[in-house]
C-alpha positions as CSV (number, residue, x, y, z in Angstrom):
1,M,18.9,6.4,-5.7
2,T,18.2,2.9,-4.4
3,V,15.6,2.6,-1.6
4,K,14.8,-0.8,-0.3
5,T,11.7,0.3,1.7
6,M,9.7,1.6,-1.3
7,K,6.5,-0.5,-2.1
8,A,4.3,-0.6,-5.1
9,Y,0.8,-1.8,-5.4
10,I,-1.5,-2.1,-8.5
11,L,-5.3,-1.8,-8.7
12,L,-6.8,-3.7,-11.7
13,G,-10.5,-4.0,-12.6
14,A,-13.0,-3.8,-15.5
15,P,-14.7,-0.5,-16.4
16,G,-17.2,0.2,-13.6
17,A,-15.3,-1.9,-11.0
18,G,-14.7,1.3,-8.9
19,K,-10.9,1.6,-9.2
20,G,-11.0,5.4,-8.9
21,T,-13.2,5.3,-5.8
22,V,-11.2,2.6,-4.1
23,A,-7.9,4.4,-4.9
24,A,-9.1,7.7,-3.5
25,R,-10.2,6.1,-0.2
26,L,-7.0,4.0,0.1
27,V,-4.8,7.1,-0.4
28,G,-6.8,8.8,2.4
29,Q,-6.1,5.9,4.7
30,E,-2.6,4.8,3.8
31,P,0.7,6.6,3.1
32,L,0.4,6.1,-0.7
33,V,1.0,8.2,-3.8
34,H,-1.9,7.6,-6.3
35,V,-0.4,7.1,-9.7
36,S,-2.9,7.5,-12.5
37,T,-0.9,7.4,-15.8
38,G,-3.8,9.2,-17.6
39,D,-3.5,12.2,-15.3
40,M,0.3,12.2,-15.5
41,L,0.2,12.0,-19.2
42,R,-2.1,15.0,-19.5
43,E,0.1,16.9,-17.0
44,A,3.3,16.1,-19.0
45,V,1.7,17.4,-22.2
46,K,0.3,20.5,-20.5
47,E,3.7,21.4,-19.0
48,G,5.5,20.7,-22.3
49,R,8.0,18.3,-20.8
50,P,10.0,16.2,-23.3
51,V,8.2,13.0,-22.5
52,G,4.9,14.9,-22.8
53,L,5.8,16.3,-26.2
54,R,6.5,12.8,-27.4
55,A,3.2,11.6,-26.1
56,K,1.4,14.6,-27.7
57,A,2.7,13.6,-31.1
58,F,0.9,10.3,-30.9
59,M,-2.2,11.6,-29.2
60,E,-2.8,14.2,-31.9
61,K,-2.7,11.4,-34.5
62,G,-5.2,9.4,-32.5
63,E,-2.6,6.7,-31.9
64,L,-1.8,4.8,-28.7
65,V,1.0,6.3,-26.7
66,P,3.9,3.7,-26.8
67,D,4.8,1.8,-23.7
68,D,8.3,3.4,-23.4
69,V,6.7,6.8,-23.2
70,I,4.2,5.7,-20.5
71,L,7.0,4.1,-18.6
72,G,9.1,7.2,-18.9
73,I,6.3,9.2,-17.3
74,V,6.1,6.7,-14.5
75,R,9.9,6.9,-13.9
76,E,9.7,10.7,-13.8
77,R,7.1,10.5,-11.1
78,I,9.1,8.1,-8.9
79,E,12.3,10.1,-9.4
80,R,10.4,13.2,-8.3
81,D,10.1,11.6,-4.8
82,A,13.6,10.0,-5.1
83,G,11.9,6.7,-4.8
84,Q,11.1,7.3,-1.1
85,K,7.3,6.9,-1.2
86,N,4.9,4.0,-1.7
87,Y,2.9,4.0,-4.9
88,L,-0.6,2.8,-5.9
89,F,-0.9,2.3,-9.6
90,D,-4.5,2.7,-10.8
91,G,-5.3,0.9,-14.1
92,F,-1.7,0.5,-15.0
93,P,0.0,-1.6,-16.3
94,R,-2.6,-2.5,-19.0
95,T,-0.5,-5.0,-20.9
96,H,2.0,-7.8,-20.2
97,E,4.7,-5.7,-21.9
98,Q,4.0,-2.7,-19.6
99,A,4.1,-5.0,-16.6
100,R,7.6,-6.2,-17.5
101,G,8.7,-2.6,-18.1
102,L,7.3,-1.6,-14.7
103,D,9.2,-4.4,-13.1
104,D,12.4,-3.1,-14.7
105,T,11.7,0.5,-13.6
106,L,11.0,-0.5,-10.0
107,A,14.0,-2.8,-9.9
108,S,16.2,0.2,-10.8
109,F,15.0,1.8,-7.5
110,G,15.6,-1.4,-5.5
111,A,11.8,-2.1,-5.4
112,R,9.2,-4.4,-6.8
113,V,5.5,-4.9,-7.2
114,N,4.3,-6.0,-3.7
115,G,0.7,-6.8,-4.5
116,V,-1.9,-6.6,-7.3
117,F,-5.5,-6.2,-6.3
118,L,-8.1,-7.3,-8.9
119,L,-11.4,-5.7,-8.2
120,S,-13.9,-8.5,-9.1
121,V,-17.4,-7.6,-10.0
122,P,-20.0,-9.7,-11.9
123,D,-20.8,-8.4,-15.4
124,A,-24.5,-7.8,-14.5
125,V,-23.4,-5.4,-11.8
126,L,-20.9,-3.7,-14.0
127,V,-23.5,-3.2,-16.8
128,D,-26.0,-1.8,-14.2
129,R,-23.4,0.6,-12.7
130,L,-22.3,2.0,-16.1
131,S,-25.6,2.0,-18.0
132,G,-27.4,3.7,-15.1
133,R,-24.8,6.5,-14.9
134,R,-25.9,10.0,-15.9
135,V,-23.6,13.0,-16.3
136,C,-24.5,16.7,-16.1
137,Q,-23.8,18.6,-19.3
138,G,-23.2,21.7,-17.3
139,C,-20.9,20.9,-14.4
140,G,-20.0,17.3,-15.0
141,A,-21.6,16.0,-11.8
142,V,-22.2,12.2,-11.9
143,Y,-25.5,10.5,-10.8
144,H,-27.0,7.0,-11.1
145,V,-30.6,6.5,-12.0
146,R,-31.1,4.2,-9.0
147,N,-28.1,4.3,-6.6
148,M,-27.7,8.1,-6.6
149,P,-30.6,9.8,-8.4
150,P,-31.0,13.6,-8.6
151,R,-33.9,15.2,-6.7
152,I,-35.6,15.9,-10.0
153,E,-35.3,13.3,-12.7
154,G,-33.0,14.4,-15.5
155,I,-31.9,17.6,-13.7
156,C,-28.6,18.3,-11.9
157,D,-28.9,19.1,-8.2
158,R,-25.9,21.4,-8.4
159,C,-26.4,23.6,-11.4
160,G,-29.8,22.7,-12.9
161,G,-28.1,21.3,-16.1
162,A,-29.5,18.4,-18.1
163,L,-28.3,14.9,-17.2
164,V,-27.4,12.7,-20.1
165,Q,-26.2,9.2,-20.7
166,R,-22.7,9.2,-22.4
167,P,-22.4,7.0,-25.5
168,D,-19.8,4.9,-23.7
169,D,-22.3,4.1,-21.0
170,R,-25.0,2.6,-23.3
171,E,-25.6,-1.1,-22.4
172,E,-24.4,-2.5,-25.7
173,T,-21.3,-0.4,-25.6
174,V,-20.6,-1.4,-22.0
175,R,-20.8,-5.1,-22.8
176,N,-18.4,-4.6,-25.7
177,R,-16.0,-2.7,-23.5
178,L,-16.0,-5.6,-21.0
179,V,-15.2,-8.1,-23.8
180,V,-12.3,-5.9,-24.9
181,Y,-11.1,-5.4,-21.4
182,R,-10.9,-9.1,-20.7
183,R,-9.2,-9.9,-24.0
184,Q,-6.6,-7.2,-23.3
185,T,-5.9,-8.1,-19.6
186,E,-6.0,-11.9,-19.8
187,E,-2.3,-12.3,-20.2
188,L,-1.5,-9.5,-17.7
189,I,-3.7,-11.1,-15.0
190,A,-2.1,-14.5,-15.6
191,Y,1.4,-12.9,-15.3
192,Y,0.7,-11.7,-11.8
193,R,-1.2,-14.7,-10.7
194,E,1.7,-17.0,-11.7
195,R,4.0,-14.9,-9.6
196,G,1.7,-15.2,-6.6
197,L,1.1,-11.4,-6.5
198,L,-2.6,-11.4,-7.6
199,F,-5.4,-11.0,-5.0
200,E,-9.0,-11.0,-6.1
201,I,-11.2,-8.6,-4.1
202,D,-15.0,-8.7,-4.2
203,A,-15.9,-5.1,-5.3
204,S,-19.6,-5.7,-6.0
205,G,-20.9,-4.2,-2.8
206,N,-20.1,-1.3,-0.5
207,P,-16.9,0.5,-1.4
208,D,-15.8,0.7,2.3
209,V,-15.9,-3.1,2.5
210,T,-13.9,-3.3,-0.7
211,V,-11.3,-0.9,0.7
212,A,-11.1,-2.9,3.9
213,G,-10.4,-6.0,1.9
214,V,-7.6,-4.4,-0.1
215,R,-6.0,-2.9,3.1
216,K,-6.1,-6.4,4.8
217,R,-4.3,-7.9,1.8
218,M,-1.9,-4.9,1.6
219,A,-0.9,-5.4,5.2
220,A,0.0,-9.0,4.5
221,V,2.4,-8.2,1.7
């Protein structure tokens, strides 16, 4: 089914940029379907759908799921709504090849990428956000040693479980993740910038201000 009114937006940003928080607030304020390919991938595997079984075979080997499988899951999601809704892609596409595949998928529905919002945060802030994060071993609640500390240091307010720093959140690991992220997304960001679709949004401060900035740009495209 071809629908000319369907719109698609993309949120990009380094680890710790706040994509999940911004996406959740945007969906609460705008008529958008939040598309997280990671969540959809796990759902497809759990439900045993053909595309999920293909993905599972790679995941069990510890290999990256091929672009065509990821794009198949995205197509399934759009087809479920008959292409009649607007979509917010969170952290996808990750590569130039995925971006081109998404363009082809959207074109088949008579749609295109309307705007790409790059959440820009200085490395020092990203490192602080992630390295200061603590997670409850019991219930999974998330805290920050300075921005959102528990009432009792090292103890979860909700269940009394121990708060720990995940290996991925250690400072040296965070800095390496940022290097990898920039290397992987350099071509992708250039691809959207050259097409006039990329908008950099300052995401270093209050999430409400970041969301307002995204919404302002969204209204213009």
